N, C-alpha and C positions, 0 to 999 in steps of 0.2 A: 502493500499501500503506501503511495506515495507519499512523502511527508518535505516540506519547505522549510528554512530558519525564518524569524522573525524580519530579519535584514533584507532577505528576500522580500517578503510580502511587501514591506512598505517602501523598497524600489522598485516595484512593480505596481502598486498603486501610484505612486508618483509620477514614474513615465508612463501611465496606459492609460490615464484619464484619459477622456477623449479621444482614443482611439482602437481597434483592432489590433492587438497583439501580430504583430509582423513573423515573428520568430516562435518556437516552441515555447508555450508553457510550461510547468507540469502541471498536467492534467488534476493527480489529486492537489492539488492547489487548493479544491474546494474542501479538504477533507481537516486539515491543519491550520487553515490561516487564521491569526487569532483575531479578536472583534475588535481589541483596543488598537490595533496598527490601523483597520479600518479605519476606526474612526476617528484615528488623530492627521489619517492625510483628509477623511474630509468625505461621506456621502454622497457625492458626486455622481451621478449616472448619466453616463455621456451616450447620446444620439450617432449611432453609427451603422455606416450601408448597408441596409436591406430593403425591402421590395416596399417599405412605408415607413412614414415618419415614428419615431421609437420616440416615446414621452421620455422624462427622466425622474420625478419624484414619488417614489414610496409612498403614497399618499390615499388612493382609494381603490377598492377589491371592481370587479369586474362583477356580471347582472349574466342571466342566463343568455340575451341576445350578441353577450361580447367577453371578452378574456383578455386578462393580463399576462400573458408571457414575460419570464425574468430568463434571463442569461447572466452565467456565474462571468469574471473576467479571465476566458481563455479562448482559444478560436473553436474549441471544439463545442462549448455550450455555445456561441454563436449562432455556428451555421446549424447546430441543430434544433435551434429556438426560430431559424428562418427557415426548415425544413415544416415545422409546424405552425407557425405563421401562412405558408403561401397554401398550406394545407386546406386549414380552415377557412381561410379565404375567399377558399375557392368552394368552398360550403356553405358562402352568406354569413361566415362569424363575423364582427367586429370583432379585431384584432390591433392592440397594442403592445409594442414591444419595448422591456425596460431594460439596455446593456450594459452589459461592463461594473453589474452588482457587486461582485466582492466575494465572499468565500460563502461558505452553506453556513458558518458564525451570524453571519449578515442575510442570509436570503430565506433561510428556516423560519425563521419565524414570524417573515413577514406575511411568506404565503399562510402559514400556521395561521393567520387572524385574517386574510383574505386578501392580505394589500398584494398578492400576486394570487395569479388562477392557476398557470401551468408554468412550471420550469425542467428540464431535463436535469435526469438525473442516473443516477450511477446506484444501483440497488445495496452491494455489500458498505460502501463506504456511506451512506443514508445511516443505514444501520446502526454501522459500530463509529458515528460520529454524534447523531443525533437523538437514536430511538434506542438503543442499549450498547452499551460500550462495553458489555460484557459475552456479546454474544458468540457464540460461535458457531453459529450457522456457517454453511461452505460451500453446497449446489445452490444453484438459482431456485430451484423447490426450497428449499431449507429458507434462504433468506426471503424470500418472496413470504412465505409464513410468520415468519417471525414480523414482520412489519406489517402485514396487514393483521397481525396481534393487538401489536404494539402502537402503532400510529397514532395520533393525535384523532378526536374524534371530525375533525374538521377535514382531514388530507386523505388522501386515497392514493395509491399506487396504482397506475393500469398496466397493460400485459407487456412484460419485459419484452427487450426484443434480443435475438441469440447475439447483437451487438455486444461485444464487452472493449472495455478499457481497462486492461489489468495487468496485474505483474507477471512475468513470463519467464521462463528459462528459453534463452536465444543463441543458436551457434551460428555461424557460416555456413554458407552452401556447400563451400568444400568440409568444411567437416564435418555435416551431415554426410553426404555424398560416401566421402573416406570413411567413417565409423557404421552408416547407416543406422541412423540418427532418427526417427520421427516422432520419442516419446521422453521422458525424463528418465522412465526406467531405461531406457536404453543404455544411458549413460554408466550404469553401474559398473562396467569391465574397464572405463576407462577416466571417471574423474579423478583416481589417485596420481593420473598426470596431469590433469591438467589445474588450470588457474583460473577461479571463477572471480566473473568481477562484478562489483554493483557500489551500490549510496554504504556508507560507513553502518549504518543500522540495519543493514542486511546481514552484515555477521552474527546480528545477535537474536535481532527479532524471531518471534513464533514460525513466520511463515517466510524466513528469509534461510540461513544454513544450519542453522537448528530443524527446520520443518524440511529442508531434502534430506537431510541424515534419518529425522525420524520415521518419514512417511517412504521413502525410497532407498536410505541405506546409503545412500551417497556421502564420499569421503573425499572432498577436493586436496590435494596437495597445498592449496596457499589459495587465500584471498585477498584478492586485490580490490584497494578502493578507489571507483571512481567517481561517475557524478549518477544524478537523478534521472538516466536513461537521458545523456544528452551528447554534447561533441565528443567529451572523453570516454564516456563509454564506446564510441561505433570509432574513437579512431583506434581504441586500445584490441578490440575485438578484431578488426581489419586488419590492423598492423600483427596480432598475433600475440601481445603481451598478457589476454586472455584468452581462455579458447570459450567457455560462454558466458555468459551474461543476465545480468536483470533485467528486461527492457521490455518499456510497457507496449499494449499489442498493437495501437495504434499510432504508434513512431513511424511517421514516414519513410525513413533510414530500412525498414523494413522491406520496404520496395526497392528504394533509391539502392543498396549494398546489396541487397540480394541476400537478405536472411534469412533463418528456416527458426524457426517460434515451432517448441518443441509441446508436444502434448500433453495436460496435467491428468491423467485417469486417475488419481489419487485424490484429486483438489486440495492439495497445497496452499491453491491460494485461493482464498472464497474467490467466487461469482460478483463480479462487477457490469452487469449485464444494466445496458440505457436504457429507461423506461421514463415514462411524464409522470412527475408528481403534483397533485390538484387540491384545490380549492374544492371539498365535495359540494357545496351550495352552490356554487356558479358554475359546474358545470351541465351539458346535455347529453343525452342519446348521441346526439351528431356529433356532438364535439369528446367523447368520448369510443365514440365507433371510427371515428377519421383516427385521433390519435393510434388507436388499436392498429388501422389500417397501416400504418407508418412503422408500426413496431413489429410487428408481420412481416416486412422487407427489409430492413435495417440490418447486415450482418456486419464481423467485425471488419471483414474484406472492403464495403462498401465504405465504413465509415474511413477505416485506413486512406483508401482511394481519396475522398474527397480530404482529408487531411494532407495528404499528399499535394492535390490540387491545392490549396490555401497556401501551406509552408514552404514546398518546393517551385511549385508555379505560379505563384504570388496572385490565382485569381479571385474575381469578389466572391463573395460571402453569399448574395441574392442568388448569381449565375449556377453556382453550385450548389445551392441548392434544389434551384429550379429543374438544373441536369440529373440528379438522384430521383427527384420525383417524377420525373419523364421517363427516365430510364428503366426504374420498376412500376411503370404502368400507375402512376398513382397523379402525375400530370397532365 
């Protein structure tokens, strides 16, 4: 699960207010960012390039004929909000989008009280940061069941998508081909000769090196500290400094560097499925069915391709959202 320091949060909020992020911001920023830091730089919300104007203050909720969609302060959340917006507007729903809100600690209380109607979420992170910090649910079904049982009465999760932005064990295509690797379990004969790369906390957290040892019996030769699935990680992986690494499953470099994400059949990493979190009093059957139709079509590969278009190709958010909707038959 992604973590980010208070210093990085402050810098991100100062430099990114008023614009879409042009480069990769750690997706799990929504998990651990501090409310106090967001408040310190102000909760000004920016209206940022989508298919219709986006309003700023979190001042009022929606109604059964209109919705307010929120987006956190990283590009993946923005493009998902644009997808929701365009699909709902096509159904005659009036939509306002409030972008660049900040981390979950900022937006979760707002949707709980109805200042937001919909926000794209990640089920595992939502559960363990805002609903039940002690939960050990791992699979999509377990995580969603826990959320359904424990969410406040005003909130509801809709259908989860197959798409996940989660931690993974990833290797180069060459390593995968040489050692016939498709699953984390396949590393068992090779781990003792491999250096594993990841952020420092991966060496000690329960789903990091200890989890890989417990669930798969993997004991690596050495742990090499890299970063949060960003430039250092991919450079070290491609240059052979590390032979396997903790990589987030929607990192565009998976495509550009031709990397192989290994399957996790024992659910070492908890599910992080994309799904809509909604304020129940302000949604109707049309809204629910439209959002569920989006989730049914959204895959990790599709999300990865959109992230690549945004980050690597610098495509526009509205055009990427519209292109995906058309490609899957919803636009």
